C-alpha positions as CSV (number, residue, x, y, z in Angstrom):
1,M,112.6,16.0,79.5
2,P,116.3,16.6,79.2
3,D,118.2,18.4,82.0
4,P,118.6,22.0,80.8
5,Q,122.1,22.1,82.4
6,E,123.3,19.6,79.9
7,H,122.9,22.3,77.2
8,F,124.4,25.3,78.9
9,L,127.1,27.0,76.8
10,D,129.9,27.8,79.2
11,G,132.5,28.7,76.6
12,P,132.9,30.1,73.1
13,E,133.0,26.7,71.4
14,L,129.7,25.1,70.3
15,P,129.6,21.4,71.0
16,A,129.5,18.8,68.2
17,G,126.6,16.4,67.8
18,V,123.9,19.1,68.0
19,T,121.5,19.8,65.1
20,R,122.6,23.3,64.3
21,F,121.8,25.7,61.5
22,W,124.3,28.5,60.4
23,L,122.2,30.9,58.4
24,V,124.2,33.4,56.3
25,R,122.6,36.3,54.6
26,H,124.1,37.0,51.1
27,A,126.4,39.9,50.4
28,I,125.5,43.3,49.0
29,V,123.9,43.2,45.5
30,E,124.9,45.5,42.6
31,A,124.1,49.2,42.8
32,H,121.2,49.3,40.2
33,A,119.3,46.5,42.0
34,R,119.7,48.3,45.3
35,K,117.6,51.2,44.0
36,T,114.6,48.8,43.6
37,M,112.5,46.3,45.5
38,Y,114.4,43.4,43.9
39,G,112.7,40.8,46.1
40,S,113.0,37.4,44.3
41,L,114.7,38.8,41.2
42,D,117.9,37.0,40.5
43,V,120.2,40.0,40.8
44,P,124.1,39.6,41.0
45,L,126.4,40.7,43.8
46,C,128.2,44.0,43.7
47,P,131.7,43.5,42.3
48,H,133.1,46.4,44.3
49,H,131.9,45.0,47.7
50,L,133.1,41.5,46.7
51,S,136.6,42.9,46.2
52,N,136.6,45.2,49.3
53,Q,135.2,42.7,51.7
54,K,137.5,39.8,51.3
55,A,138.4,39.9,55.0
56,A,134.8,39.2,55.9
57,Y,134.7,36.1,53.7
58,H,137.8,34.7,55.3
59,A,136.4,35.5,58.8
60,L,133.2,33.6,57.9
61,A,135.1,30.7,56.6
62,R,137.0,30.5,59.9
63,R,133.7,30.8,61.9
64,L,131.7,28.1,60.0
65,P,132.2,24.4,60.9
66,R,134.5,22.4,58.7
67,H,132.3,19.4,58.3
68,A,128.9,21.0,57.8
69,L,126.4,20.3,55.1
70,W,125.8,23.3,52.8
71,F,122.5,24.5,51.4
72,S,121.6,27.6,49.4
73,S,118.7,29.5,48.0
74,P,118.6,29.1,44.2
75,L,119.2,32.9,43.7
76,Q,122.7,33.6,42.4
77,R,123.5,36.2,45.1
78,A,123.2,33.5,47.8
79,Q,125.1,30.9,45.8
80,H,127.8,33.3,44.9
81,T,128.2,34.3,48.5
82,G,128.5,30.7,49.6
83,H,131.0,29.8,47.0
84,T,133.1,32.8,47.8
85,I,133.2,31.8,51.5
86,Q,134.0,28.2,50.5
87,Q,136.9,29.5,48.3
88,A,138.2,31.7,51.1
89,G,138.3,28.7,53.5
90,G,139.2,25.9,51.2
91,F,135.9,24.1,51.6
92,S,135.1,21.4,49.1
93,T,131.6,20.6,50.3
94,T,128.9,20.4,47.6
95,M,126.2,23.0,48.0
96,T,122.6,21.7,47.7
97,I,120.2,24.1,46.2
98,D,116.9,24.4,48.1
99,P,114.1,26.7,46.8
100,A,112.7,26.8,50.3
101,F,115.4,29.3,51.4
102,A,114.7,31.9,48.7
103,E,113.6,35.4,49.5
104,Q,110.0,36.4,49.5
105,S,108.5,36.7,46.0
106,I,106.8,40.0,45.5
107,G,105.5,38.9,42.1
108,Q,104.5,41.7,39.8
109,W,106.1,44.2,42.2
110,N,109.6,42.9,41.7
111,G,111.9,45.7,40.4
112,T,109.7,48.6,41.6
113,P,111.7,51.7,42.6
114,H,111.7,52.3,46.3
115,A,109.9,55.6,46.0
116,D,107.1,54.1,44.0
117,F,106.5,51.0,46.2
118,P,104.3,52.5,49.0
119,A,101.6,53.4,46.5
120,L,101.2,49.7,45.6
121,L,100.4,48.6,49.1
122,S,96.9,47.9,50.5
123,K,98.0,47.4,54.2
124,P,100.1,49.5,56.6
125,T,103.6,48.3,57.1
126,G,105.7,47.9,60.2
127,P,108.6,50.2,61.0
128,F,111.4,48.0,59.6
129,W,110.0,46.1,56.6
130,S,108.5,47.4,53.4
131,I,105.5,45.2,53.3
132,A,103.0,43.8,55.9
133,A,103.5,40.2,56.7
134,D,100.0,39.3,55.5
135,E,100.1,41.5,52.3
136,C,100.2,39.3,49.1
137,P,101.6,41.0,46.0
138,P,100.0,40.0,42.7
139,E,101.5,36.7,41.7
140,G,103.7,36.8,44.8
141,E,103.6,35.4,48.4
142,T,103.0,36.8,51.8
143,M,105.6,36.6,54.6
144,L,103.3,34.1,56.2
145,D,103.9,31.9,53.2
146,V,107.6,32.4,53.5
147,R,107.4,31.4,57.2
148,H,105.6,28.2,56.3
149,R,107.9,27.1,53.6
150,I,111.1,27.8,55.6
151,G,109.7,26.3,58.8
152,H,108.8,23.1,56.9
153,A,112.3,23.0,55.3
154,L,114.0,23.4,58.7
155,D,111.8,20.8,60.3
156,K,112.6,18.4,57.5
157,L,116.3,18.9,57.6
158,T,116.2,18.5,61.4
159,Q,114.7,15.1,60.9
160,H,117.0,14.0,58.1
161,H,120.3,15.3,59.5
162,A,119.9,15.2,63.2
163,G,123.1,15.9,65.2
164,Q,124.8,17.7,62.2
165,D,125.8,21.2,61.4
166,M,124.2,22.8,58.4
167,V,125.2,26.0,56.6
168,I,122.4,27.8,54.8
169,L,122.9,30.7,52.4
170,S,119.7,32.7,52.4
171,H,118.2,36.2,52.5
172,G,117.1,38.9,55.0
173,G,113.4,38.2,55.0
174,A,113.8,34.5,54.8
175,I,116.1,34.4,57.9
176,R,113.7,36.6,59.8
177,M,111.0,34.0,59.0
178,A,113.2,31.2,60.2
179,L,113.4,33.0,63.5
180,S,109.7,33.5,63.5
181,H,109.2,29.7,63.1
182,C,111.8,28.7,65.7
183,L,110.7,31.2,68.3
184,A,107.0,30.7,67.6
185,I,106.5,34.4,67.3
186,P,104.3,36.3,64.8
187,A,105.9,37.1,61.5
188,E,105.3,40.8,62.0
189,T,107.3,40.6,65.3
190,A,110.2,38.7,63.5
191,L,110.4,41.5,60.9
192,R,111.8,43.7,63.7
193,F,115.1,41.6,63.7
194,C,118.0,43.3,61.9
195,I,119.6,40.8,59.5
196,Q,122.5,42.5,57.7
197,N,124.5,41.4,54.6
198,L,127.0,38.7,55.4
199,S,125.6,38.3,58.9
200,L,125.4,35.0,60.7
201,T,122.4,33.7,62.6
202,I,122.7,30.4,64.5
203,I,119.8,28.2,65.7
204,E,119.8,24.8,67.2
205,H,117.2,22.0,67.6
206,I,117.7,20.1,70.9
207,A,115.3,17.5,72.3
208,G,112.4,18.7,70.2
209,Q,113.0,22.4,71.1
210,W,114.5,25.3,69.2
211,R,117.2,27.5,70.6
212,V,118.6,30.7,69.1
213,V,122.4,31.0,69.7
214,A,123.1,34.2,67.7
215,V,121.3,36.7,65.5
216,N,122.9,39.1,63.0
217,E,126.5,38.2,64.1
218,L,128.8,40.2,61.8
219,P,132.2,38.9,60.7
220,D,135.4,41.0,60.9
221,F,135.4,43.1,57.8
222,G,139.0,44.2,58.3
223,T,140.4,47.5,57.3
224,N,139.2,47.3,53.6
225,A,135.5,47.2,54.4
226,A,133.5,49.4,52.1
């Protein structure tokens, strides 16, 4: 077993040569979609927030490692967020699309107005998520399914890109399930994490063990934040 002292973080800089994931939740989506349970629908970002939160994109670009590999959910809100960060920081890295990092599919329930959604459910929900982790919407997936696919993807990337930084543009539920996998905690427990738009969550894989460095770290939104 490695000496734990070898991996103490005594300063603000994270050392190179560690298998590290920088998970970024996409920016705020457009107003109409926000009135619904948009789930895995491919909804666009909000133009107003894109314009008013430029400082946050520049802050994220400064925070993220220059030589990382980049991955994104196939949904446009994640890709658009990633490309906007890259543009703000002058990154030229190709972004690989990986369906494993998409948001939970709620199948036939996609697009349901928030007020109508509780009537569809067959199981009680937790306090901070709209659907129980083991509830499966028609033609959709449970959060347990999401945890499995994201955990498998993280494990695979850990094997293929050991010692590298990886930026992943993803979603609130998906990032919670990444934490569930890495901390080996129940999916329902992980749904208690707060994962805000444009927040950064950092996890590492060291000597066969997962470590969480940061959760829901927000960038500097500057004076023009909406």
